[in-house]
C-alpha positions, 0 to 999 in steps of 0.5 A: 831731725834737721834733715827730715824737716829739710826734705819735707820742706823741699817736697812741699815746695816741689809739690806746690810748684807743680800745682802752680805750673800744671794744676791751674795752668801757670806756665802751661804752653799750648801749640796752635797752628794758625793762618798767616793772616791772624799773625801778619795782621797783628791781631795775635800780638794783642789777643794772646797776651790778654789770654795769658794774663788771665789764665797763665797759659801761653800759646806757641804759634805756628803761622802758615797757610790754612792747608798746612795748619790743618795738616798739622792738626791731622798729624796731631802736632798741635793742640788746636788750629785757628784757620779760615777755610770753613768747608775744610774745617767742617770736614776736619771735625767730621773726620774726627780730627777736631773735637768741634769748631767755634766760629770766632770772627770774620772779615773779607778778601779784597782784590788789590793791584797797582793804581794804573789798573791795566785790566780796568777792574776798579770799582767792580763788585763782581769779583769773578768778572774782575778775575775774568778781565785780568785773564783776558788782558793777561795782566800780571797776577800773583797767586799764593799757590800754597793751599792756604785759605786765601789760595783756596778762595782764589781757586773758587773764584777762578772756577766762576769766571768761565775762563779756560782753566787747568788742573795740575799738581805742583811741588812746593817747599814748606819747612824744608820739606817737599809737598805736592799740592793741587793747583787750579789756574788759568792758562798762562802759568809762568807768564802772566799768572805767577804761583809763588808758594808763599805766605800773604805778606811775601805775596803782597810784597812780590805783587808790589814789586811787580805792580801786579794784582793779587787776592788778599785778606783785608787784615794783612793788607791793612797791616802792610798798607798802614801798619808799617813805616814802609807802607804799600802802594797797592790799592783795593780795586774790587771788594764787597762781593758776598763771595769774598766773605772770610770766616775764621774758626777755632778747633781744639783737637779731638782728645779721643783721637790724640790723647796727648793733646792738652785738650782742657787748656785748648778748650779753655782758649777756644771758649775764651775767644768767643767770650765777651772779653775775647770778642771785645778785643777782636772787635776793638782791634784797629789799624790806622782807625780801620777795623780789621776783624768783626766778632762772630758774636757781636752781642758777646763782644759788646758785653766785653767792652 
């Protein structure tokens, strides 16, 4: 009799533990592939703990270029992606890899460089004109060269400059694996135009060392400029062009295509990001008093404050 009671108690506690861990999301872990800018900016450090506190669901982050993050989704390696290349995100959903896309927030890209500004672009509002002057001057420019959202935007801008461009495929190493990516660039690759195949933080650091120009998302720039003891000497020289608008979207993977994904939990996170609480956290996140991201649903954000 004693042993029956002992076994019953054990089974009850086991079932209770299982219900807590998996039935209501306690200790559940989601895998999310996201752009380096959401991590480098520091936003995820304040956003994710609040979601975990509310739901018990933890998020395992894989930060990389948007192209690589989307590739993770195409291979079903994660439960959701959180990136910033709207056209590619919409194609991802249209081809059945993602269930849907929710626009979460936006900021913008800025063109930064040394205070000496050898190409004379300071104060320009037309980013294509700024790129053109850099090319004509053959001033040193550092490209991420990694098919991230920032790199995709950079290539779009080069196509608007009217300068002579070249198309080629280059091989970069990501996670110890070779990967061929398309590259559109002005003449001068390896001379004044350097493509390094790195994330935004390393690209900013390299541009700082070389006293060069580079395109960056504002969030990562602010974090490296004002959010670290080391700081950053690079200055914003061109901003405000509507073409530099930078929207971010979250996409849970399609469970019909990837039955193994934790869709219910991924959807819960996606919906939370656009809820009053999620939008309020995004809107209130600042670095040195400067707003980093703007909620895509400002009315919702104001309700969450």
